[in-house]
C-alpha positions as CSV (number, residue, x, y, z in Angstrom):
1,M,-30.5,-58.9,-57.0
2,S,-31.0,-61.0,-54.0
3,I,-32.0,-59.7,-50.6
4,L,-28.5,-61.0,-49.4
5,D,-27.0,-58.3,-51.4
6,A,-28.8,-55.6,-49.5
7,T,-26.7,-53.0,-47.5
8,L,-27.1,-53.7,-43.8
9,A,-24.8,-52.9,-41.0
10,R,-24.1,-55.0,-38.1
11,L,-25.2,-54.1,-34.8
12,D,-21.9,-52.4,-34.0
13,G,-22.2,-50.4,-37.0
14,T,-19.7,-52.3,-39.2
15,P,-21.0,-51.8,-42.8
16,G,-22.0,-54.8,-44.9
17,T,-24.8,-56.6,-46.5
18,L,-27.2,-59.1,-45.0
19,R,-25.0,-61.8,-47.0
20,D,-22.4,-60.9,-44.5
21,L,-24.6,-61.4,-41.5
22,T,-25.9,-64.9,-42.8
23,G,-22.5,-66.0,-44.0
24,G,-24.1,-67.0,-47.3
25,Q,-25.7,-69.8,-45.6
26,P,-29.5,-70.3,-44.7
27,A,-30.8,-68.2,-42.1
28,L,-33.8,-67.4,-40.1
29,L,-34.4,-63.6,-40.1
30,V,-36.1,-62.2,-37.2
31,N,-37.3,-58.5,-36.2
32,V,-36.5,-58.5,-32.6
33,A,-37.3,-56.2,-29.5
34,S,-35.8,-56.1,-26.1
35,K,-38.8,-55.0,-24.1
36,C,-41.6,-57.2,-25.6
37,G,-43.8,-59.9,-24.2
38,L,-42.2,-62.2,-26.8
39,T,-38.7,-61.1,-25.9
40,P,-38.0,-64.5,-24.3
41,Q,-38.1,-66.1,-28.0
42,Y,-34.4,-65.2,-27.8
43,T,-34.0,-68.2,-25.9
44,G,-35.4,-70.5,-28.4
45,L,-33.6,-68.4,-31.1
46,E,-30.3,-69.0,-29.2
47,E,-31.0,-72.6,-29.0
48,L,-31.6,-73.0,-32.8
49,Q,-28.2,-71.2,-33.4
50,E,-26.6,-73.7,-31.2
51,K,-28.2,-76.8,-32.6
52,Y,-27.7,-75.8,-36.1
53,G,-25.0,-73.4,-36.6
54,H,-22.3,-76.1,-37.3
55,R,-24.5,-77.5,-39.9
56,G,-24.5,-74.1,-41.9
57,F,-27.5,-72.2,-40.4
58,T,-27.6,-69.1,-38.8
59,V,-30.3,-66.9,-36.9
60,V,-29.9,-63.1,-37.6
61,G,-31.7,-60.9,-35.4
62,L,-32.7,-57.4,-37.1
63,P,-33.7,-55.0,-33.9
64,C,-36.8,-53.0,-34.8
65,N,-38.6,-50.3,-32.6
66,Q,-41.7,-49.8,-34.7
67,F,-44.1,-51.8,-32.3
68,G,-45.1,-49.9,-29.1
69,G,-41.4,-48.4,-28.9
70,Q,-40.3,-51.9,-27.6
71,E,-36.7,-51.7,-29.0
72,P,-35.6,-48.1,-27.7
73,G,-32.1,-48.7,-26.5
74,T,-29.0,-47.8,-28.6
75,S,-27.0,-50.6,-30.4
76,E,-24.4,-51.0,-27.2
77,E,-27.6,-51.4,-24.8
78,I,-29.2,-53.9,-27.4
79,A,-25.8,-55.7,-27.6
80,E,-25.4,-55.8,-23.8
81,F,-28.9,-56.9,-23.1
82,C,-28.9,-59.8,-25.6
83,S,-25.7,-60.9,-24.6
84,A,-26.1,-60.7,-20.7
85,T,-29.8,-61.7,-20.5
86,Y,-30.0,-64.5,-23.2
87,G,-26.3,-65.3,-24.2
88,V,-27.1,-64.5,-27.8
89,T,-24.3,-65.2,-30.1
90,F,-26.0,-65.1,-33.7
91,P,-25.4,-61.8,-35.7
92,M,-27.5,-58.9,-35.1
93,S,-28.0,-56.0,-37.6
94,E,-28.6,-52.3,-36.9
95,K,-32.0,-51.1,-36.3
96,V,-34.4,-51.5,-39.1
97,E,-38.1,-50.5,-40.0
98,V,-39.8,-53.3,-41.3
99,N,-43.1,-51.4,-42.2
100,G,-44.1,-48.2,-43.7
101,A,-42.3,-45.6,-45.9
102,G,-39.0,-46.2,-44.3
103,R,-39.2,-49.9,-44.5
104,H,-35.7,-51.5,-45.1
105,E,-35.1,-53.2,-48.5
106,V,-34.7,-56.7,-46.9
107,Y,-38.2,-56.6,-45.9
108,R,-39.5,-55.2,-49.0
109,D,-39.3,-58.6,-50.5
110,L,-39.9,-60.6,-47.3
111,V,-43.3,-59.1,-46.6
112,A,-44.7,-60.7,-49.9
113,T,-44.3,-64.2,-48.5
114,P,-47.3,-65.5,-46.6
115,N,-46.9,-66.8,-43.1
116,E,-48.2,-70.2,-42.1
117,K,-51.9,-68.9,-42.0
118,G,-51.5,-67.8,-45.8
119,E,-51.3,-64.1,-44.8
120,A,-48.8,-61.7,-46.7
121,G,-48.1,-58.2,-46.1
122,D,-46.8,-56.0,-43.2
123,V,-44.8,-57.5,-40.4
124,Q,-47.6,-57.8,-37.5
125,W,-45.2,-57.5,-34.7
126,N,-41.9,-58.2,-33.1
127,F,-40.5,-61.7,-33.8
128,E,-41.9,-62.5,-36.9
129,K,-39.5,-65.2,-38.6
130,F,-38.5,-65.4,-42.2
131,L,-36.6,-68.5,-43.1
132,V,-34.2,-67.9,-46.2
133,D,-32.2,-70.4,-48.1
134,A,-28.3,-69.6,-48.8
135,D,-29.4,-67.8,-52.2
136,G,-31.7,-65.4,-50.1
137,A,-35.2,-67.0,-51.4
138,V,-37.6,-66.9,-48.8
139,V,-38.6,-70.6,-47.9
140,A,-41.2,-69.7,-45.1
141,R,-42.8,-66.8,-43.0
142,F,-43.7,-67.6,-39.5
143,S,-46.0,-65.3,-37.2
144,P,-44.7,-63.7,-34.3
145,V,-46.5,-66.2,-31.9
146,V,-45.1,-69.1,-33.4
147,E,-42.1,-70.1,-31.0
148,P,-38.7,-70.8,-32.5
149,Q,-38.7,-74.2,-31.4
150,D,-42.2,-75.1,-32.9
151,P,-42.0,-78.3,-35.0
152,Q,-43.0,-76.2,-38.0
153,V,-39.9,-74.0,-37.8
154,V,-37.7,-76.9,-37.0
155,D,-38.9,-79.2,-39.7
156,R,-38.3,-76.4,-42.3
157,V,-34.9,-75.5,-40.9
158,E,-33.9,-79.5,-40.9
159,A,-35.5,-79.8,-44.6
160,L,-33.4,-76.9,-45.8
161,L,-30.2,-78.3,-44.3
162,A,-30.9,-81.7,-45.6
C-alpha cells in the first residue's frame, strides 16, 4: 500500500487520503506550524507551488503541534493565518502527529528516509520536508533549516518533473 492511500482529512475536515491532497502528482510534504521561527518558509513553499503547480507538482502542508506547541490554533485559525499572512494556495491537511505513539501513518514510512545529512528517524522540528513522487515513493528528505528555495530542493523537484 502506498502512503498516498493513507486516510488524511483536509484542513476543513473533508475526509480523504493523502492522494486526494497531492492530486496523484509529485509533492513536497511539509509539517508546518504558524508560530515557529521557521514559519516564514511558507513564502518559499507558496513560491514552489506557484512555480511548479502548473507542471503537475504540489506542496502539501501538514500542520503539527508537537514542537513547542507552535501550531495551537483550530483548523479555521490555521487556514485564516496561512491565507491572510502568506497567501497559501496549496492543500493543507488536518493536524497530525509526526512522532511518537500517535504518529500519523503517513509519517511511519517517511521517517525511514534519511535527510540530506544521511540522518533518518523522527522528524526533528517544524518544516521538515519530504519529496515524494506520483506513486508516493520518498525521493528526498530535507531538514527543517533547508529553505524551500534551496537549490538542493529545487533541483530535486525539477528532476522529478523532467
